[in-house]
Backbone as CSV, one residue per row, in Angstrom:
resi,resn,N_x,N_y,N_z,CA_x,CA_y,CA_z,C_x,C_y,C_z
1,UNK,24.086,8.122,-3.642,22.831,7.433,-3.940,22.772,7.120,-5.430
2,UNK,22.359,5.906,-5.747,22.251,5.486,-7.135,21.050,6.143,-7.805
3,UNK,21.223,6.547,-9.055,20.107,7.072,-9.833,19.048,5.987,-9.957
4,UNK,17.815,6.285,-9.477,16.777,5.268,-9.449,16.422,4.768,-10.838
5,UNK,16.595,5.629,-11.869,16.242,5.220,-13.225,17.173,4.129,-13.741
6,UNK,18.385,4.087,-13.216,19.347,3.104,-13.687,19.689,2.060,-12.648
7,UNK,18.861,1.911,-11.656,19.167,1.014,-10.540,18.695,-0.402,-10.823
8,UNK,19.601,-1.356,-10.643,19.258,-2.774,-10.698,19.589,-3.384,-9.344
9,UNK,18.628,-3.982,-8.651,18.919,-4.537,-7.332,20.016,-5.596,-7.403
10,UNK,20.955,-5.573,-6.475,22.009,-6.604,-6.447,21.427,-7.936,-5.990
11,UNK,22.202,-8.981,-6.084,21.750,-10.299,-5.645,21.487,-10.318,-4.147
12,UNK,22.298,-9.579,-3.394,22.155,-9.517,-1.927,22.156,-8.056,-1.506
13,UNK,21.135,-7.658,-0.776,21.046,-6.276,-0.301,22.072,-6.017,0.783
14,UNK,22.701,-4.859,0.749,23.683,-4.454,1.756,23.267,-3.112,2.332
15,UNK,23.284,-3.026,3.641,22.914,-1.780,4.325,24.017,-0.754,4.166
16,UNK,23.672,0.404,3.630,24.597,1.523,3.534,24.138,2.589,4.504
17,UNK,24.853,2.745,5.609,24.474,3.741,6.606,24.480,5.128,5.981
18,UNK,23.475,5.910,6.339,23.348,7.235,5.772,22.415,7.262,4.583
19,UNK,22.038,6.098,4.082,21.104,6.047,2.962,19.682,6.009,3.508
20,UNK,18.836,6.903,3.054,17.461,6.874,3.540,16.869,8.233,3.778
21,UNK,17.589,9.290,3.417,16.996,10.616,3.513,16.928,11.140,4.934
22,UNK,15.818,11.812,5.227,15.666,12.548,6.481,15.836,11.674,7.715
23,UNK,15.457,10.403,7.624,15.478,9.548,8.807,16.624,8.540,8.778
24,UNK,17.633,8.802,7.971,18.730,7.855,7.827,19.470,7.622,9.134
25,UNK,19.487,8.631,10.004,20.270,8.491,11.234,19.620,7.564,12.253
26,UNK,18.333,7.238,12.065,17.684,6.355,13.045,17.191,5.051,12.428
27,UNK,17.208,4.946,11.105,16.746,3.711,10.467,17.878,2.698,10.412
28,UNK,17.554,1.455,10.713,18.546,0.382,10.677,17.829,-0.942,10.472
29,UNK,18.519,-1.944,9.959,17.857,-3.201,9.618,17.821,-4.230,10.745
30,UNK,18.124,-3.828,11.956,18.106,-4.754,13.098,17.303,-4.137,14.232
31,UNK,16.835,-4.983,15.136,16.052,-4.533,16.283,16.927,-4.493,17.536
32,UNK,16.290,-4.137,18.660,16.993,-4.141,19.937,17.488,-2.775,20.349
33,UNK,17.965,-2.696,21.580,18.442,-1.442,22.145,19.818,-1.078,21.620
34,UNK,20.045,0.228,21.492,21.372,0.717,21.112,22.112,1.298,22.306
35,UNK,21.382,1.566,23.389,22.014,2.150,24.566,21.155,1.864,25.798
36,UNK,21.774,1.962,26.946,21.071,1.751,28.213,20.427,3.049,28.666
37,UNK,19.141,3.008,28.912,18.446,4.173,29.450,17.115,3.733,30.034
38,UNK,16.955,3.951,31.313,15.700,3.611,31.970,14.636,4.646,31.635
39,UNK,13.398,4.215,31.639,12.293,5.127,31.401,11.860,5.789,32.702
40,UNK,11.453,7.036,32.654,10.915,7.681,33.850,9.537,7.111,34.177
41,UNK,9.162,7.208,35.440,7.855,6.730,35.894,7.224,7.810,36.758
42,UNK,6.004,8.185,36.421,5.280,9.198,37.173,4.351,8.594,38.200
43,UNK,3.413,9.388,38.687,2.576,8.973,39.808,1.242,8.364,39.393
44,UNK,0.912,8.412,38.118,-0.404,7.954,37.684,-0.402,6.473,37.318
45,UNK,-1.590,5.861,37.250,-1.658,4.433,36.920,-1.105,4.104,35.543
46,UNK,-1.295,5.006,34.589,-0.898,4.744,33.213,0.306,5.611,32.845
47,UNK,1.313,4.969,32.293,2.521,5.648,31.849,2.610,5.514,30.335
48,UNK,2.551,6.650,29.646,2.599,6.664,28.195,3.931,7.240,27.744
49,UNK,4.564,6.555,26.815,5.842,6.987,26.250,5.604,7.200,24.760
50,UNK,5.674,8.469,24.320,5.135,8.742,22.995,5.681,10.032,22.406
51,UNK,5.122,10.400,21.277,5.404,11.642,20.566,4.112,12.004,19.842
52,UNK,3.885,13.309,19.615,2.616,13.749,19.066,2.464,13.594,17.569
53,UNK,2.932,12.474,17.028,2.658,12.113,15.642,1.234,11.561,15.574
54,UNK,0.699,11.323,14.363,-0.651,10.762,14.307,-0.842,9.495,15.137
55,UNK,0.139,8.604,15.146,-0.011,7.389,15.941,-0.028,7.676,17.435
56,UNK,0.753,8.649,17.864,0.730,9.024,19.268,-0.553,9.722,19.660
57,UNK,-1.072,10.562,18.768,-2.289,11.324,19.059,-3.480,10.405,19.292
58,UNK,-3.534,9.285,18.601,-4.639,8.348,18.812,-4.827,8.053,20.299
59,UNK,-3.724,7.760,20.974,-3.803,7.297,22.366,-4.069,8.451,23.317
60,UNK,-3.460,9.600,23.105,-3.716,10.723,24.014,-5.137,11.237,23.865
61,UNK,-5.695,11.177,22.656,-7.112,11.524,22.496,-7.969,10.545,23.291
62,UNK,-7.685,9.261,23.186,-8.451,8.251,23.928,-8.371,8.500,25.432
63,UNK,-7.190,8.761,25.941,-7.036,8.987,27.378,-7.783,10.239,27.823
64,UNK,-7.701,11.301,27.051,-8.420,12.517,27.419,-9.934,12.313,27.324
65,UNK,-10.388,11.531,26.363,-11.820,11.234,26.264,-12.286,10.407,27.462
66,UNK,-11.484,9.458,27.883,-11.841,8.662,29.058,-11.924,9.531,30.309
67,UNK,-10.970,10.421,30.474,-11.003,11.327,31.620,-12.224,12.236,31.561
68,UNK,-12.593,12.679,30.360,-13.772,13.529,30.205,-15.049,12.795,30.597
69,UNK,-15.045,11.464,30.452,-16.192,10.659,30.867,-16.213,10.403,32.374
70,UNK,-15.142,10.772,33.064,-15.085,10.583,34.508,-14.327,9.357,34.966
71,UNK,-13.566,8.721,34.071,-12.784,7.544,34.448,-11.467,7.999,35.093
72,UNK,-11.474,8.122,36.414,-10.285,8.615,37.117,-9.102,7.682,36.943
73,UNK,-9.366,6.405,36.739,-8.282,5.449,36.549,-7.520,5.631,35.254
74,UNK,-8.013,6.504,34.390,-7.322,6.782,33.126,-6.313,7.917,33.252
75,UNK,-6.109,8.431,34.461,-5.086,9.464,34.639,-3.735,8.922,34.192
76,UNK,-2.973,9.769,33.563,-1.744,9.276,32.937,-0.633,10.313,32.967
77,UNK,0.577,9.791,32.901,1.766,10.603,32.644,2.177,10.339,31.202
78,UNK,2.362,11.390,30.421,2.804,11.257,29.029,4.231,11.774,28.926
79,UNK,5.155,10.867,28.700,6.573,11.196,28.597,6.973,11.320,27.138
80,UNK,7.777,12.311,26.846,8.201,12.571,25.479,9.311,11.614,25.057
81,UNK,9.127,10.993,23.903,10.151,10.129,23.299,10.560,10.772,21.967
82,UNK,11.651,11.530,21.950,12.081,12.188,20.699,12.713,11.179,19.743
83,UNK,11.921,10.677,18.819,12.391,9.590,17.967,13.500,10.024,17.013
84,UNK,13.539,11.307,16.660,14.609,11.757,15.758,15.980,11.668,16.422
85,UNK,15.985,11.570,17.757,17.232,11.438,18.508,17.534,9.980,18.859
86,UNK,16.657,9.073,18.442,16.886,7.660,18.720,16.478,7.217,20.112
87,UNK,15.636,8.000,20.800,15.240,7.642,22.165,14.461,6.333,22.226
88,UNK,13.837,5.955,21.115,13.060,4.720,21.073,13.924,3.471,21.098
89,UNK,15.233,3.662,21.009,16.147,2.526,21.043,16.823,2.383,22.411
90,UNK,16.395,3.163,23.396,16.896,2.988,24.752,16.400,1.681,25.339
91,UNK,17.154,1.101,26.242,16.815,-0.221,26.783,15.465,-0.228,27.486
92,UNK,15.140,0.849,28.192,13.858,0.902,28.885,12.689,0.918,27.930
93,UNK,12.811,1.690,26.855,11.719,1.744,25.883,11.571,0.417,25.159
94,UNK,12.675,-0.186,24.772,12.620,-1.466,24.075,11.986,-2.539,24.955
95,UNK,12.162,-2.425,26.276,11.526,-3.385,27.183,10.004,-3.261,27.162
96,UNK,9.498,-2.057,26.888,8.046,-1.856,26.792,7.565,-2.143,25.377
97,UNK,8.345,-1.754,24.376,7.979,-2.042,22.987,9.202,-2.567,22.237
98,UNK,9.294,-3.868,22.047,10.452,-4.439,21.339,10.539,-4.006,19.892
99,UNK,9.461,-3.396,19.376,9.468,-2.903,17.998,10.006,-1.479,17.886
100,UNK,10.314,-0.834,19.007,10.931,0.498,19.026,10.145,1.536,18.244
101,UNK,8.824,1.529,18.400,7.965,2.533,17.780,7.079,3.148,18.861
102,UNK,6.788,4.442,18.705,5.812,5.051,19.600,4.421,4.827,19.023
103,UNK,3.399,4.789,19.893,3.412,4.943,21.340,3.587,3.593,22.045
104,UNK,3.947,3.668,23.317,4.016,2.481,24.166,3.405,2.841,25.511
105,UNK,2.659,1.905,26.077,1.933,2.154,27.323,2.326,1.126,28.368
106,UNK,2.503,1.586,29.586,2.735,0.708,30.725,1.626,0.960,31.741
107,UNK,0.810,-0.060,31.972,-0.290,0.036,32.930,0.198,-0.498,34.272
108,UNK,0.338,0.392,35.239,0.851,0.043,36.558,-0.261,0.010,37.614
109,UNK,-1.505,-0.109,37.159,-2.626,-0.066,38.098,-2.809,-1.365,38.864
110,UNK,-2.256,-2.472,38.375,-2.416,-3.764,39.024,-1.167,-4.195,39.766
111,UNK,-1.178,-5.418,40.282,-0.012,-5.906,41.042,1.232,-6.073,40.186
112,UNK,1.045,-6.275,38.887,2.174,-6.433,37.975,1.965,-5.526,36.777
113,UNK,2.958,-4.719,36.407,2.789,-3.831,35.252,2.479,-4.616,33.978
114,UNK,1.604,-4.033,33.167,1.229,-4.620,31.879,1.719,-3.695,30.778
115,UNK,2.489,-4.229,29.854,2.927,-3.418,28.726,1.971,-3.625,27.553
116,UNK,1.735,-2.548,26.810,0.909,-2.617,25.609,1.596,-1.760,24.544
117,UNK,1.845,-2.330,23.397,2.427,-1.561,22.303,1.619,-1.784,21.034
118,UNK,1.836,-0.904,20.068,1.043,-0.730,18.855,-0.224,0.049,19.211
119,UNK,-0.432,1.143,18.491,-1.501,2.080,18.846,-2.882,1.435,18.817
120,UNK,-3.142,0.578,17.853,-4.438,-0.083,17.805,-4.665,-0.985,18.999
121,UNK,-3.635,-1.708,19.401,-3.739,-2.574,20.569,-3.983,-1.747,21.835
122,UNK,-3.341,-0.595,21.930,-3.540,0.262,23.099,-4.979,0.766,23.153
123,UNK,-5.532,1.168,22.007,-6.910,1.645,21.979,-7.876,0.550,22.420
124,UNK,-7.704,-0.653,21.919,-8.579,-1.756,22.309,-8.406,-2.080,23.788
125,UNK,-7.178,-2.101,24.260,-6.907,-2.391,25.666,-7.614,-1.396,26.581
126,UNK,-7.485,-0.116,26.265,-8.117,0.906,27.095,-9.637,0.855,26.989
127,UNK,-10.143,0.607,25.792,-11.595,0.519,25.614,-12.176,-0.621,26.438
128,UNK,-11.495,-1.741,26.451,-11.977,-2.892,27.220,-11.761,-2.691,28.722
129,UNK,-10.681,-2.052,29.081,-10.395,-1.818,30.501,-11.445,-0.919,31.138
130,UNK,-11.882,0.106,30.394,-12.810,1.088,30.957,-14.238,0.950,30.421
131,UNK,-14.450,0.027,29.508,-15.789,-0.176,28.977,-16.342,1.032,28.249
132,UNK,-15.531,1.605,27.385,-15.946,2.834,26.695,-15.400,2.867,25.273
133,UNK,-16.187,3.462,24.385,-15.797,3.752,23.000,-15.577,2.501,22.144
134,UNK,-16.083,1.360,22.607,-16.069,0.136,21.821,-17.412,-0.553,22.046
135,UNK,-18.264,-0.614,21.035,-19.614,-1.172,21.229,-19.571,-2.604,21.741
136,UNK,-20.596,-2.969,22.483,-20.714,-4.344,22.986,-21.612,-5.204,22.107
137,UNK,-22.527,-4.581,21.364,-23.334,-5.332,20.409,-22.409,-5.972,19.377
138,UNK,-22.541,-7.274,19.115,-21.578,-7.958,18.225,-21.431,-7.322,16.853
139,UNK,-22.543,-6.950,16.227,-22.448,-6.366,14.888,-21.783,-4.991,14.924
140,UNK,-22.140,-4.171,15.914,-21.544,-2.841,16.021,-20.065,-2.925,16.404
141,UNK,-19.752,-3.881,17.277,-18.357,-4.078,17.661,-17.526,-4.484,16.441
142,UNK,-18.077,-5.382,15.632,-17.371,-5.829,14.437,-17.136,-4.667,13.475
143,UNK,-18.141,-3.791,13.335,-17.987,-2.628,12.453,-16.889,-1.707,12.962
144,UNK,-16.897,-1.457,14.269,-15.885,-0.590,14.871,-14.486,-1.163,14.669
145,UNK,-14.318,-2.441,14.986,-12.995,-3.051,14.858,-12.558,-3.141,13.401
146,UNK,-13.515,-3.311,12.494,-13.160,-3.359,11.075,-12.558,-2.035,10.627
147,UNK,-13.155,-0.915,11.040,-12.613,0.383,10.665,-11.317,0.685,11.405
148,UNK,-11.202,0.218,12.640,-9.941,0.380,13.363,-8.822,-0.323,12.613
149,UNK,-9.065,-1.565,12.207,-8.015,-2.305,11.521,-7.851,-1.855,10.070
150,UNK,-8.878,-1.244,9.505,-8.707,-0.583,8.205,-7.617,0.469,8.326
151,UNK,-7.663,1.231,9.400,-6.644,2.261,9.590,-5.260,1.644,9.753
152,UNK,-5.166,0.560,10.497,-3.864,-0.079,10.700,-3.241,-0.518,9.370
153,UNK,-4.091,-1.021,8.480,-3.576,-1.483,7.201,-3.397,-0.391,6.173
154,UNK,-4.179,0.688,6.300,-4.168,1.733,5.277,-3.138,2.821,5.523
155,UNK,-2.976,3.236,6.767,-2.115,4.384,7.059,-0.661,4.202,6.636
156,UNK,-0.086,2.993,6.654,1.288,2.874,6.141,1.432,3.311,4.679
157,UNK,0.374,3.167,3.882,0.423,3.662,2.509,0.431,5.192,2.487
158,UNK,-0.251,5.798,3.464,-0.264,7.249,3.563,1.045,7.777,4.127
159,UNK,1.503,7.214,5.237,2.696,7.726,5.900,3.999,7.229,5.290
160,UNK,4.229,5.927,5.418,5.464,5.358,4.895,5.535,5.350,3.386
161,UNK,4.380,5.394,2.726,4.352,5.427,1.279,4.301,6.838,0.742
162,UNK,3.103,7.421,0.695,2.959,8.754,0.112,3.790,9.797,0.860
163,UNK,3.638,9.857,2.179,4.331,10.894,2.942,5.834,10.834,2.768
164,UNK,6.377,9.619,2.786,7.828,9.492,2.655,8.306,9.969,1.292
165,UNK,7.691,9.460,0.237,8.194,9.793,-1.093,7.830,11.213,-1.525
166,UNK,6.709,11.747,-1.048,6.310,13.099,-1.422,7.063,14.157,-0.615
167,UNK,7.261,13.905,0.687,7.794,14.954,1.556,9.219,14.718,2.041
168,UNK,9.642,13.474,2.190,10.893,13.204,2.903,12.001,12.572,2.073
169,UNK,11.679,11.870,1.021,12.719,11.169,0.257,13.731,12.149,-0.312
170,UNK,15.004,11.785,-0.358,16.031,12.714,-0.858,15.930,12.982,-2.349
171,UNK,15.223,12.136,-3.082,14.960,12.378,-4.501,13.472,12.164,-4.746
172,UNK,12.916,12.917,-5.682,11.509,12.781,-6.035,11.379,11.732,-7.147
173,UNK,10.673,10.670,-6.832,10.504,9.572,-7.780,9.056,9.594,-8.257
174,UNK,8.841,9.943,-9.490,7.488,10.120,-10.011,6.649,8.862,-9.840
175,UNK,7.213,7.720,-10.165,6.442,6.485,-10.067,5.964,6.259,-8.633
176,UNK,6.856,6.430,-7.662,6.497,6.176,-6.267,5.430,7.157,-5.787
177,UNK,5.592,8.437,-6.117,4.617,9.439,-5.682,3.263,9.179,-6.334
178,UNK,3.265,8.875,-7.620,2.007,8.588,-8.303,1.332,7.346,-7.726
179,UNK,2.113,6.328,-7.473,1.565,5.073,-6.939,0.850,5.309,-5.614
180,UNK,1.507,6.028,-4.703,0.926,6.204,-3.373,-0.127,7.302,-3.340
181,UNK,0.008,8.322,-4.183,-1.046,9.334,-4.273,-2.353,8.696,-4.737
182,UNK,-2.268,7.808,-5.712,-3.456,7.108,-6.189,-4.108,6.314,-5.061
183,UNK,-3.301,5.614,-4.284,-3.852,4.802,-3.198,-4.444,5.669,-2.091
184,UNK,-3.794,6.771,-1.743,-4.319,7.639,-0.694,-5.644,8.262,-1.126
185,UNK,-5.748,8.660,-2.371,-7.018,9.209,-2.849,-8.110,8.130,-2.866
186,UNK,-7.750,6.903,-3.170,-8.725,5.816,-3.090,-9.202,5.631,-1.647
187,UNK,-8.259,5.691,-0.699,-8.620,5.561,0.707,-9.546,6.696,1.148
188,UNK,-9.244,7.905,0.727,-10.106,9.037,1.072,-11.503,8.848,0.489
189,UNK,-11.581,8.251,-0.680,-12.893,7.988,-1.279,-13.639,6.926,-0.487
190,UNK,-12.927,5.917,0.003,-13.545,4.907,0.872,-14.172,5.582,2.092
191,UNK,-13.403,6.452,2.737,-13.907,7.152,3.914,-15.060,8.076,3.562
192,UNK,-14.944,8.784,2.457,-15.976,9.747,2.079,-17.308,9.050,1.810
193,UNK,-17.259,7.915,1.163,-18.487,7.171,0.893,-19.106,6.648,2.190
194,UNK,-18.277,6.179,3.096,-18.794,5.700,4.381,-19.417,6.839,5.181
195,UNK,-18.734,7.960,5.233,-19.194,9.082,6.052,-20.322,9.866,5.388
196,UNK,-20.583,9.599,4.145,-21.760,10.188,3.499,-23.037,9.621,4.092
197,UNK,-22.946,8.423,4.652,-24.127,7.723,5.155,-24.112,7.529,6.664
198,UNK,-23.022,7.928,7.322,-22.892,7.700,8.761,-22.241,8.906,9.423
199,UNK,-22.715,9.227,10.610,-22.144,10.353,11.353,-20.689,10.081,11.715
200,UNK,-20.425,8.881,12.211,-19.068,8.450,12.549,-18.761,7.163,11.788
201,UNK,-17.549,6.688,11.886,-17.146,5.551,11.067,-17.903,4.270,11.401
202,UNK,-18.181,4.040,12.675,-18.870,2.813,13.065,-20.381,2.991,13.146
203,UNK,-20.870,4.170,12.827,-22.307,4.417,12.899,-22.610,5.751,13.549
204,UNK,-23.588,5.743,14.434,-24.023,6.985,15.075,-23.102,7.437,16.202
205,UNK,-22.329,6.512,16.754,-21.541,6.806,17.951,-20.053,6.939,17.651
206,UNK,-19.437,7.813,18.386,-17.991,8.065,18.325,-17.261,6.916,19.016
207,UNK,-16.269,6.329,18.355,-15.583,5.156,18.888,-14.073,5.261,18.679
208,UNK,-13.387,4.204,19.115,-11.939,4.153,18.916,-11.576,4.112,17.432
209,UNK,-12.501,3.706,16.574,-12.215,3.751,15.133,-11.990,5.187,14.681
210,UNK,-12.840,6.101,15.151,-12.663,7.513,14.802,-11.369,8.062,15.384
211,UNK,-11.054,7.669,16.612,-9.825,8.151,17.247,-8.589,7.690,16.503
212,UNK,-8.661,6.527,15.886,-7.513,6.004,15.145,-7.361,6.684,13.785
213,UNK,-8.479,6.923,13.113,-8.426,7.447,11.750,-8.232,8.962,11.720
214,UNK,-8.830,9.663,12.683,-8.819,11.131,12.663,-7.427,11.761,12.630
215,UNK,-6.459,11.328,13.464,-5.153,12.006,13.423,-4.451,11.886,12.075
216,UNK,-4.737,10.839,11.320,-4.145,10.678,9.997,-4.977,11.375,8.915
217,UNK,-6.169,10.873,8.693,-6.954,11.325,7.547,-7.708,12.621,7.838
218,UNK,-8.042,12.873,9.092,-8.619,14.159,9.449,-7.627,15.280,9.222
219,UNK,-6.383,15.053,9.634,-5.338,16.054,9.402,-5.074,16.231,7.916
220,UNK,-5.125,15.131,7.168,-4.843,15.205,5.734,-5.862,16.073,5.010
221,UNK,-7.168,15.858,5.285,-8.183,16.625,4.545,-8.261,18.073,5.002
222,UNK,-7.667,18.393,6.155,-7.603,19.778,6.605,-6.306,20.458,6.171
223,UNK,-5.525,19.777,5.333,-4.295,20.365,4.809,-3.177,20.458,5.818
224,UNK,-3.204,19.600,6.855,-2.233,19.680,7.939,-1.178,18.583,7.883
225,UNK,-1.133,17.821,6.792,-0.212,16.695,6.716,0.562,16.754,5.404
226,UNK,1.876,16.823,5.519,2.801,16.776,4.385,2.657,17.954,3.414
227,UNK,1.880,18.990,3.796,1.628,20.125,2.901,1.147,19.623,1.535
228,UNK,0.271,18.620,1.588,-0.144,17.939,0.362,-1.609,18.169,0.028
229,UNK,-2.266,19.114,0.696,-3.688,19.328,0.471,-4.017,19.672,-0.967
230,UNK,-3.286,20.627,-1.537,-3.558,21.021,-2.920,-3.212,19.889,-3.878
231,UNK,-2.084,19.242,-3.647,-1.642,18.169,-4.528,-2.682,17.058,-4.613
232,UNK,-3.275,16.708,-3.478,-4.260,15.630,-3.439,-5.691,16.119,-3.614
233,UNK,-5.869,17.456,-3.721,-7.202,18.031,-3.897,-8.168,17.524,-2.815
234,UNK,-7.752,17.703,-1.564,-8.506,17.126,-0.446,-9.886,17.749,-0.274
235,UNK,-10.117,18.929,-0.852,-11.433,19.559,-0.719,-12.532,18.745,-1.389
236,UNK,-12.152,17.767,-2.198,-13.143,16.920,-2.862,-13.877,16.000,-1.885
237,UNK,-13.303,15.814,-0.692,-13.830,14.808,0.228,-14.614,15.497,1.350
238,UNK,-15.752,16.068,0.966,-16.521,16.907,1.880,-17.051,16.174,3.095
239,UNK,-17.399,14.913,2.954,-17.926,14.170,4.100,-16.818,13.874,5.117
240,UNK,-15.609,13.645,4.628,-14.481,13.448,5.539,-14.162,14.757,6.261
241,UNK,-14.243,15.866,5.556,-14.002,17.167,6.177,-15.046,17.448,7.256
242,UNK,-16.310,17.149,6.972,-17.378,17.332,7.970,-17.089,16.532,9.224
243,UNK,-16.697,15.288,9.045,-16.365,14.395,10.166,-15.125,14.886,10.922
244,UNK,-14.108,15.314,10.193,-12.886,15.815,10.833,-13.177,17.040,11.688
245,UNK,-14.004,17.941,11.180,-14.367,19.140,11.939,-15.189,18.780,13.175
246,UNK,-16.065,17.787,13.044,-16.893,17.351,14.165,-16.030,16.858,15.320
247,UNK,-15.030,16.066,15.020,-14.146,15.557,16.067,-13.269,16.676,16.626
248,UNK,-12.815,17.563,15.765,-11.959,18.668,16.210,-12.664,19.591,17.193
249,UNK,-13.990,19.574,17.197,-14.750,20.391,18.140,-14.785,19.790,19.541
250,UNK,-14.391,18.552,19.680,-14.425,17.887,20.986,-13.256,18.388,21.837
251,UNK,-13.515,18.918,23.025,-12.422,19.423,23.866,-11.358,18.368,24.163
252,UNK,-11.778,17.122,24.394,-10.801,16.073,24.697,-9.906,15.790,23.500
253,UNK,-10.471,15.832,22.300,-9.656,15.626,21.100,-8.657,16.764,20.931
254,UNK,-9.082,17.974,21.206,-8.164,19.117,21.100,-7.030,18.986,22.113
255,UNK,-7.353,18.545,23.324,-6.297,18.356,24.328,-5.359,17.233,23.914
256,UNK,-5.939,16.125,23.463,-5.106,14.986,23.090,-4.124,15.311,21.984
257,UNK,-4.525,16.168,21.067,-3.657,16.545,19.954,-2.469,17.386,20.424
258,UNK,-2.560,17.994,21.582,-1.478,18.833,22.085,-0.389,18.046,22.798
259,UNK,-0.738,16.885,23.331,0.183,16.148,24.204,1.354,15.572,23.409
260,UNK,2.556,15.755,23.940,3.801,15.280,23.328,4.061,15.915,21.967
261,UNK,3.415,17.029,21.689,3.631,17.742,20.434,4.817,18.690,20.593
262,UNK,5.722,18.689,19.625,6.938,19.498,19.722,7.113,20.412,18.512
263,UNK,6.044,20.648,17.765,6.101,21.529,16.599,4.792,22.303,16.519
264,UNK,4.758,23.281,15.618,3.566,24.103,15.482,3.584,25.288,16.429
265,UNK,2.430,25.924,16.575,2.327,27.070,17.469,2.700,26.675,18.898
266,UNK,3.490,27.497,19.602,3.859,27.153,20.980,2.660,26.846,21.874
267,UNK,1.537,27.532,21.645,0.349,27.290,22.472,-0.267,25.925,22.213
268,UNK,0.122,25.267,21.112,-0.416,23.945,20.781,0.487,22.818,21.274
269,UNK,1.612,23.158,21.907,2.599,22.162,22.305,2.598,21.945,23.822
270,UNK,2.265,20.739,24.227,2.446,20.318,25.616,3.413,19.139,25.571
271,UNK,4.688,19.408,25.788,5.710,18.394,25.573,5.502,17.171,26.445
272,UNK,5.152,17.385,27.700,4.820,16.282,28.599,3.559,16.640,29.367
273,UNK,2.807,15.614,29.713,1.564,15.837,30.435,1.573,14.966,31.697
274,UNK,1.495,15.609,32.864,1.489,14.885,34.123,0.302,15.250,35.007
275,UNK,-0.457,16.255,34.582,-1.635,16.683,35.334,-2.557,17.442,34.386
276,UNK,-3.852,17.387,34.666,-4.803,18.083,33.802,-4.519,19.575,33.729
277,UNK,-3.972,20.140,34.785,-3.682,21.573,34.796,-2.540,21.953,33.868
278,UNK,-1.780,20.960,33.393,-0.655,21.257,32.503,-1.096,21.945,31.220
279,UNK,-2.331,21.674,30.777,-2.817,22.313,29.552,-2.944,23.824,29.721
280,UNK,-3.131,24.256,30.944,-3.270,25.692,31.215,-1.953,26.356,31.589
281,UNK,-1.015,25.586,32.115,0.181,26.205,32.691,1.507,25.801,32.050
282,UNK,1.535,24.714,31.256,2.824,24.195,30.803,2.951,24.016,29.295
283,UNK,2.062,24.646,28.528,2.288,24.664,27.084,3.504,25.555,26.809
284,UNK,4.094,25.381,25.644,5.358,26.049,25.370,5.262,27.568,25.387
285,UNK,4.115,28.119,25.024,3.980,29.576,25.091,4.041,30.070,26.528
286,UNK,3.523,29.243,27.475,3.576,29.621,28.880,4.991,29.471,29.447
287,UNK,5.684,28.429,29.010,7.021,28.149,29.552,8.089,29.070,28.999
288,UNK,7.915,29.496,27.741,8.940,30.310,27.103,8.549,31.751,26.884
289,UNK,7.267,32.056,27.098,6.774,33.404,26.842,6.609,33.687,25.379
290,UNK,6.623,32.613,24.544,6.475,32.813,23.096,5.033,33.099,22.746
291,UNK,4.832,33.850,21.704,3.482,34.143,21.234,2.904,32.929,20.538
292,UNK,1.577,32.873,20.435,0.932,31.805,19.699,0.216,30.859,20.581
């Protein structure tokens, strides 16, 4: 790797395999499948292919919230896609999401399966399909969608920017860390000011905007992301912490955070979800006898 202090970009960029730190084995400059592999299909109307990262958690929280409201049609199978192993580049997954990112959803409830990819699109699709967690009043709907898309535009600065350079990059680059730390703290201030005046992001009611933002920024202010709580002084954002705790108290949110999770306490990991009873019988502590 070239010393960043003395690096001058060449006239034409060339891909050097192995360059890129922790994720070098799966990052590449081209799209498409790398191998043939069909996706499994379960018995429920909705088939989710995902991993319990913040983007994946958005959708499993939404599905569990819909089920908690009594929407039986929201029953789902959640299949694990281990992205560190390159499973997202299998032909079956690429057919559902040509961008090879989790989560991806296949709705098999109708005569022809419908694919939906990108977490924000999945949240809107499910909200419209079941008529829940997305206001119908034009002004309230606009507020909800504005905060949803705020998350879509902001989180890459947190994850791909700050998280990558602070936690994952093979070298610590002061300029990059400072640049993204400044932006993440600005984003937290945006949220804190909004939540100082509103119970939830779109107003009084819990919506898909909260479901999208909570797995990223809720985890961040609780010190659960990148081990960066002290570095970013997250305790300064008391209104965001209040909101994060409020959502964490919701049973459906707690269940959604467990689905497709493969790290943390064994009791918090439900690698795959195919039935509501799996939360009681198939978490990793139950399957392996591990404590926690």
